[in-house]
C-alpha positions, 0 to 999 in steps of 0.5 A: 957822255964820259964826263957829263950828261946830255939833256934833251929838251923838246916843246909842246906835246898833246899826244893826239894823233890821227888814227891813234898812232904812236906820236913819237914813232919817227923821233924815238931814236932822237929823244932816246939819246939822252940822260934827261929828257924834258918836254912841255905836256900841254894837255890834261891826262884825264877823261873826267873833270869839269871842262873849262869855260874856254874856246879850246879845251885840251885833254886826252886819255891817261892811257896815252901816257904810255907813249911818254914812257916809251919815248923816255921822258924824265920830266914834263912841265905841267905849268901851262895854260891848259893844265886846268882844262879839266879842272882840279880833278883833271889836274890831279889825274894828270899828276897821278898818270905821270908819277905812277909811270915814273915821270916827274911833273914839273911846276904843279902840285896836288896840294895848295902849296906851290911845287918847290924845285926838284933835283935829278942826278945822272952820272954824278951831275945834279940838275935842279928843275923849276917850272912856271907859267904866265896867267892866273890858273886858280883851279881850287884850293886843293891844287897849285900851279906855279905862276911866273913871278920873278921874285919867286923864281929867283928865290927858287934859284937861290934855294938850289944854289950849291945843291946842284951843278945846273939849274934849269928853269922852265917858262911857259911864256910869251905871245902865241904864234910869234917868232920873237921873244919880247924885249921884256922876256929877253931882259927877264931871261938875262936876269935869271941867268945872272941869278944863277940859272944855267938853262932857260927852257921856254914854250907856249908860242907854238913856234920856235924862237931864238936860242941865245948864249948869255953869261955862260948860260943857254936860253931857248926862248921857245922850243916850238911844238914837238907833237901837236895838232898844227891845224888847231886852232889857227893853222899853226906852224909845222916846224919845231926843234929839239935841243940837245945840251951837254952839261958838265960839272960845276955849271959848265954848258958844253956843246948844244945841238939843234935838230929840226923837225916837221910835223906831218898831217897825222900830227907826228913829228919827223926829222927835217932833212935836206933843204927843209932841214937847212931852211929851218936851221938857217931861219933859227940862226937868223932870228937868234942873231936878231935877238942876240944883237938887240934888234927886237925893240918894243916897236918892232915886237909889237909890229910882229905880235899885233896881227895875230894877237888881236885876231886870236883874242877877238875870236876868243871873245866872239866864242865867249859872247856866244856861250856866256851872253852879252855881259862878255862884251863889257869885258871885251871893251875893257880889254880893248882899252888896255895899254897892251892893245893900244900898243898893238893898234900902234903896231898895226898902224905902222905896218899899214903905213910901212908894210915892208918895214917890219914884216911878220916872219914866217917859215916857207910852207907855214900856215899863218907863220904863228 
């Protein structure tokens, strides 16, 4: 760009494909039209390290990082719920694999201190990046993964103020397999923009969610999956988006463009064209309108999230009970009596009584609709 730069943001990345094919072969031209390319690396790049005691452990050979280089990634979030799937050793290997190839890992550190925000400069425009994840990932005292704590994020935004033209905040957050951010997420995103952030780049749900312009900033609540095994673990949605944003001096967010994607049976993304592409864009426009107009109340959101949240967690506890013994049943019972679960029970009851009042949104052709 003559008077600015283009940031391209994409969602979850595993790098696993059927037949060990190039995961970005069909979208490399799309990803390459950038000054900065961001994504969420939802795997460890390690073949060693103690596997986590959890249902789904994600890791791949460090050699697969060559695909990230070929695709042109500049910065990748490593602050997510799979960063510790190979323990502290696996996390250090992931950081080493990225840094040795010139890719900036975001949201994690090979020290006991949390990673501070970083700044990238392109064409005289400076963009600050900071990354965080929900959950309590305590791998060891030797490494650190930034947790999503509002006070710390606002402090990091303040530390970047005056030192860069744009501040991009990467958030691994929200409920999996749901097309809407919660009202609490919307409120937090607004507060972060008010605090000085320019961009919110969300991921974790494995579905695309609303894109909202707010007070001069741009919020992508979830970018969906760029490249992921959609059969794992719950017949995930095949649809995703790539977001291109033009950034100008002095914090001006210019035009943004959404490119719809479909992930094929080899777990390779393709640009969605024709009816499928228009369907994805229209669906995104509709869910974005609902969020922007405040239609996603807490009641509505729990009706959306309850079925998949309860099913996924019950499946996880069944796995842990089989592998860890009956004491896990006590942990499950405590979970059942949390306020969040009670709100889910109420949401399920409302859905059963009024099945057409708040149907869970799903894309045509999706598996469970995430």
